[in-house]
N, C-alpha and C positions, 0 to 999 in steps of 0.2 A: 712877322714882329713878336717878339718874345712877351711883350706885355699883354698882348693881345690873347695869349695862352694862358695867362691866370697863374696863380700858386706863386710860390716863392721859390726863389732859386739861389743856388750857392755855388761860386766856383772857387775850385783850389788848384793851386798853381804849386808843384814840387818837383824835384829831379825825377828824370823819367828813370825807372828800373828796368833795365832790360833783362829780359828772361835768359834762361839759360840756353845755349844752342842746341841744335840736333846733334853736331858733332860732340859737344859734351856728353849728352845723354847716351850715345853710342859707346862713348869711352867708359863711362861710368858702367854701363852694363858688361863692357868687356872687362873691367876692373873686377866686378862681382863675380863673374864667370871663373876668373883667374883665381880669386881668393877661396871660392868653393873647391876649386881643383886641388889647391895646394896648402891652404893652411887649417892645422888641426888645432882645436882648442878643448882642453880637458878630454884628450883621447878619441875627440868625434870630430867628422867633418859636417858641414852643414851646407845645404842650397844656398845659390846665389838670391833666392826670393828672401831666405831667412836673414841672410848677411844684410841684404838691403833693409829690412826691417831693423836688424841689430843696430847698423850705423846710423839711420834716421833718429832712432831713439837716444842713441848714444852721443851723437855730434850736433844735431839740430834740437830734440827735445821731442816732447810728447804733447798730446791733446787728449782731454778726456771726453770720450763720448758716452751719452746715455742711450741704451739699447731700449726697444720697446716693453721688455719685460722688466724695465726699471733697474736692471744690472748696468755699472759701467765698465768700459773697458780703456784702455791706454792705447793710443796709436802713435806711432812715428809722426812726425810733422812732414808733409809731403815735400820733397826736394823740388816740386815746381814753385815752391815760394822763393827759392833762391834766384840771386840776381848770377849774372855771369861770373862775376868775381868772387860772390861768396860759393857758387858752385866749384869752382876750381879751388878754391882754399878746403872745400869738403874733400874733394877726391885727394888733394894733397894730404889729409889727416886720414884717409882711409890707406894711403901707401905708407904713413908713418906708421899706424898701426902694425900693417904687415910685416914690416920691418923690425918692429918691437918684438914680433913673434918670432924673428927669425926666419921668416920667409919675404923677403924682398920680392916686389913682383917683377915681371918683364916689363920692358917698355910696350905699352899697348896703344893703339890707334885710336 
């Protein structure tokens, strides 16, 4: 019985936010590999990891973290915070960016 456990309790009810699927995550990394292989920006190519960080910062936003030495650093907000629908929109924005750069992406699984 909860009353016997003591302490205060709070119950919060809200719509469930389903997390992105494994298939969506696979598709994201396929997109990022294609971006890194085909998109040149300012005369340079970048790795899929760099594009991943760039798109997180640009399309989702940043968190500022404080490091033990007292300095701070901006990091892109994790894609794990996105719902299935938000993650789909995120990938659509990446595809739009590539099309704007003159490099439409092939259909990836």
